[in-house]
N, C-alpha and C positions, 0 to 999 in steps of 0.2 A: 725607210725610215730607220733612224740610229736607234742601239741600243739604249740611251738615256732616254729617251723618246717614248720607244717601246714598253719601258718600265714603268716611267711616269704614267703615261696612257692607264697602263694594267694596274699598278698600286691605287690609284683612284679610282676608278673603275669598279673594282673589287670592292674595295672604303665603300663607296658608295652605294653598290650593290647591297651590300652587306649592313645599311645603314648606322652606319659607325660616324661620328664625330670624329677630327682630328685626335683630340682630346683620350678618346676611347681605344682608338687605333694605337696611339703611344701608349697605353696602358695594358693592348696584350701582347705587343710587339716585345715592349721594352727598348722601341728607337723612338726618341723624343721628338715631340710634337713639330720642332723647326726640321730637326732631319726629314722629318716624313714630308713635308710643305715643300721643301728645297727638292726631297725625288719628286714627287709628284708636279712640279715644276719643270721637272727634268733639268735643271741647274748644277747639280751633281752626279758624279757617279757613285753610286754605291757598292760597299763590299760585298761580296759573297755570303762573308757572314750574318751581314744586313738585310740582306734578300733573304737569305735563312730565318730570322728572326722574324721578317714581315710575314714570310708564306706559314710558319707554325702559327705566328698570332691570329692569322685572319682563317687558318685552317684551310689552306689552299696547296697544289703543287709548286714546288718551284717553279718549272716550267710554265705555268701559269699567268709568273711575273718576268719572264722573257722574252716571250714567245708573241709575235704579230699577233694579234688576237681578231680583233670585231675588224671582218670585211664585209662591205655591203652586197658585194656576190664572189662567189667560186667557180670557176670553171676548172672542170675536171676533164682533160682531154683520156681518152679510154687508152692512148699511148703511156702517158704516166702512169698507169697500174700497175701494181704488181700484183699480177694474180695468184692466186694459191691454187694448187692441183690437189686432187684426190683421185681414187678409184683408180690408178695408172693414166689419169690424164682426162678421164672421161667425165669427172666433176669440175668445174674450174669455176674460181669464186674470187669477182674482183673487189674489193674493199671500197669501195666508191667513199662515202663518208663514215670516218673510223669514229666511234663510239665517243662523245662528247658530255661531261658532267654535268653543264649543264641544262644539255638537252635531253638527257637519258636514253638517246637510241641512236642506229647506226646503220647504216645503208649498203645492201651488196648489188651486184649485178652478176647473174647466176647461170652459166652456159652448160646445159646438161648433152654430151654426147650419145648418139645413139646406144644403148645398151646400158649406159652409165647411171650412176646414181650416189648415193650419201646415206648413210645410218649418221643419226646425229643423237647425243648423248644429251638429257636435259641440261637446260639453262637455268638461271638461277631464277629461285621462287616468282611466280608469278610474271618471269617475262613473256612476251606475247611477241609473234609473229604475224607480220600480214606479206600476202606474198601475192603477185600479178604474174599469169604468163603473158610473154608476149607473140610470143610463137612456138608451135609445137606443142606436145600432151606431155604432162608429167602428174604422176601418181605420188600423193603426197600421205602419208599412212603418220596417223597422231594417234598415239595409242594404242588402238583396235581399230580405228576407224579408219578407213582408205577411200580419198577423197581423189579424183578423177578431172584435172585442171586441165582445161582447153583453152587455145589460144582466145585473150580477152577474159578469161577466168580468175576470180581472186580467191585468195581464203585467209581469216582469219583465225590462228590458235593462241591457246598457251603452251609455249614452248619449254615448261618445265616440266616435261615427259618427255621419253623417247619418241623420236619422229625420225621420218623418211622422206625420200624422195628419190624420185626416179622416174627416167625419161621413160614413158609408156609409148612413144611416138615410132615411124620410122626416119626422122632427120633428127638436126639438133633441135634444143628446148631451149627459150633463153627465160628468164623469168627475173623480174626485181623483186627484193628482200627487205624488210624494214623489221628492225628487233625491237620492241621499248622494252625498257628496264625501269622499276619500282625503286623508289627513294630509299 
């Protein structure tokens, strides 16, 4: 998709999501109604300053206007992920679906090698984690509570407190993690 059509789709989608008429959008952005109409049709190539006016008026990020957005499906091959390593490479975090402002969550694939672990600091207030162990054993400490999760077990907890993950088994442990945030 070319950039004009990406911008067109995003500007219109965001305006409609915010339940703004073209007249209201023109008033909050300082961009004329006719220019917004042309942008939404993809018939003009707006300048960066015009896009910044729209982003500021809609109270969204600049990138939300210029990046391809809506996809029916997203396939994420493991080889395409850039893992983050902790504990001398024994705790490996694969960010699968990064934080999304509209959905307020992010997902990770976590591998913990034998003897590995991570001490996590509190996340934002009222954030929650949903963890499922797919192989191995993981000891998760939340505050003062210790939970031993085995293959197939899941745990939900508020992550706005100290928490820790530790491989409690003999081999590698694999788990998924979803972190949800409050608006």
